[in-house]
C-alpha positions in Angstrom: -92.2 -77.5 84.9 -92.3 -79.5 81.6 -92.7 -78.1 78.7 -96.3 -77.6 78.3 -96.9 -76.5 81.6 -93.8 -73.8 80.2 -96.0 -73.0 77.2 -99.7 -72.5 79.8 -97.4 -70.3 81.7 -96.7 -68.3 79.4 -99.9 -68.0 77.3 -101.5 -67.0 80.7 -98.6 -64.6 81.6 -98.6 -62.9 77.6 -97.2 -59.6 79.2 -94.1 -61.0 80.5 -90.7 -62.4 78.8 -90.1 -65.4 80.1 -87.4 -67.8 79.8 -86.2 -71.5 81.2 -82.3 -71.9 82.2 -81.2 -75.5 81.4 -81.8 -76.1 85.0 -85.5 -75.4 84.8 -85.3 -72.1 86.3 -87.8 -69.6 85.3 -86.5 -66.1 84.8 -88.9 -63.1 83.4 -87.0 -60.2 81.5 -87.8 -56.8 81.5 -89.3 -55.1 78.5 -86.8 -53.3 76.2 -86.5 -49.8 76.3 -87.7 -47.3 73.2 -83.9 -47.0 71.7 -83.0 -50.7 71.8 -87.0 -51.7 71.0 -86.1 -49.1 67.8 -82.7 -51.4 67.4 -84.4 -54.8 67.4 -86.9 -53.0 64.7 -84.5 -52.2 62.3 -82.3 -55.6 63.1 -85.6 -58.0 62.5 -86.8 -55.7 59.6 -83.0 -56.9 57.8 -83.7 -60.3 58.6 -86.5 -60.6 57.3 -86.4 -58.6 53.8 -83.1 -61.6 53.4 -85.5 -64.5 54.8 -88.4 -63.3 52.1 -85.9 -62.5 49.2 -83.5 -65.8 49.8 -86.0 -68.8 50.5 -83.8 -70.8 52.7 -85.1 -70.9 55.5 -87.3 -69.7 58.6 -86.8 -66.3 60.9 -88.1 -65.0 63.8 -88.9 -62.4 65.8 -88.3 -62.0 70.3 -91.7 -63.2 71.2 -89.9 -66.3 69.5 -89.7 -69.4 72.1 -88.1 -72.3 71.4 -86.8 -76.0 73.5 -83.1 -76.2 73.4 -81.5 -79.8 73.4 -80.2 -79.2 76.6 -84.4 -78.3 78.2 -84.0 -74.6 78.3 -86.7 -72.8 76.8 -85.0 -69.5 75.1 -86.2 -66.5 72.6 -83.2 -65.2 70.9 -83.9 -61.2 69.8 -83.4 -62.5 66.2 -82.8 -66.3 64.2 -83.2 -68.2 61.7 -83.7 -72.2 61.0 -82.9 -74.1 57.7 -86.3 -74.5 56.1 -85.2 -78.2 55.4 -85.0 -78.2 59.6 -87.8 -76.3 60.0 -90.2 -78.2 58.0 -88.9 -81.3 59.9 -90.9 -80.8 63.2 -94.6 -81.6 63.7 -96.5 -78.9 63.3 -98.5 -79.5 66.4 -95.0 -78.9 67.9 -94.7 -75.8 66.1 -97.8 -74.0 67.7 -95.9 -74.3 70.9 -91.8 -74.1 71.9 -90.8 -76.2 68.9 -87.6 -78.4 69.9 -85.1 -77.1 68.3 -81.9 -74.5 68.3 -82.3 -72.2 65.9 -79.2 -71.6 62.9 -78.4 -68.2 63.3 -78.8 -66.6 66.5 -78.6 -62.6 67.4 -79.1 -61.1 70.6 -78.8 -57.5 70.9 -77.9 -55.8 74.1 -79.5 -52.9 75.7 -79.0 -51.1 79.2 -80.3 -53.4 81.3 -78.6 -57.0 80.4 -75.2 -58.1 81.5 -72.7 -59.1 79.2 -71.1 -61.9 81.1 -74.6 -63.4 81.1 -75.6 -62.6 77.6 -71.6 -64.6 76.4 -73.2 -67.6 78.5 -76.3 -67.7 76.7 -74.4 -67.4 73.4 -72.2 -70.4 74.3 -75.0 -71.7 75.4 -76.2 -71.6 71.5 -73.3 -72.8 70.5 -73.7 -75.8 72.2 -77.3 -77.0 71.7 -76.6 -76.7 67.8 -76.7 -73.2 66.9 -73.9 -72.7 63.4 -73.8 -68.8 63.9 -74.6 -66.3 66.5 -74.0 -62.5 67.0 -74.0 -60.9 69.9 -74.1 -57.3 69.7 -73.4 -54.9 71.8 -74.4 -51.1 71.0 -73.3 -49.3 74.3 -69.2 -50.7 73.6 -69.8 -50.5 69.9 -69.1 -54.0 69.7 -69.8 -57.2 67.8 -69.3 -61.1 69.6 -69.7 -63.6 66.8 -69.3 -67.2 67.7 -68.7 -70.8 65.5 -68.4 -73.9 66.5 -65.3 -75.2 67.1 -63.5 -71.7 66.7 -62.7 -68.8 69.5 -65.4 -65.5 69.6 -64.8 -62.9 67.1 -64.9 -59.4 68.8 -65.1 -56.9 66.0 -65.2 -53.0 67.0 -67.5 -50.4 65.6 -68.0 -52.7 62.3 -70.0 -51.2 59.8 -71.4 -54.3 58.8 -71.9 -58.4 59.8 -71.9 -60.8 57.3 -74.1 -64.3 57.9 -72.1 -65.6 55.2 -71.6 -68.8 55.2 -74.7 -69.9 57.2 -77.2 -67.2 55.5 -75.4 -66.5 51.6 -75.9 -63.1 51.2 -76.4 -61.5 54.3 -75.0 -58.5 55.2 -76.8 -56.6 58.4 -76.4 -52.2 58.1 -74.9 -51.9 61.3 -75.6 -48.2 60.7 -79.1 -47.9 62.0 -78.0 -50.1 65.3 -75.2 -48.0 66.9 -77.1 -45.0 66.2 
């Protein structure tokens, strides 16, 4: 499928969560369970408050698809793009799946998610230009932090996460995520 055909396919199937791999395979994901939805709500809300206050970029929820440089279309649970990079994308391209990899990406593992698949996806974001990626695993109460040219850091049951230096001043309170 071309990017335009994929966008049309997603519009026709609005009730489905759809992604495309770099190889062109279409992946249909089930909706999240209620607990994961509540966790994602807290995560999105905390980032939204910081984005509004900070003003240096634009935040996105889990319904947003991005065409990565490798041609995959991904919809991270939460993401953020520096304002200058976002504004460089022509308006008509922003109406569909913007051709950009977010600077910051969060994936929140649910009961139906494979940890290995999510870890591979996090590496894909890094390989396509992301500057900071968090894989939050409430099942094991672990957070995997991905940064370019660095080893993955795994934190066990952290109380907070700092977005420094990419998201200056953003601290995620994980108490609502672990509950």
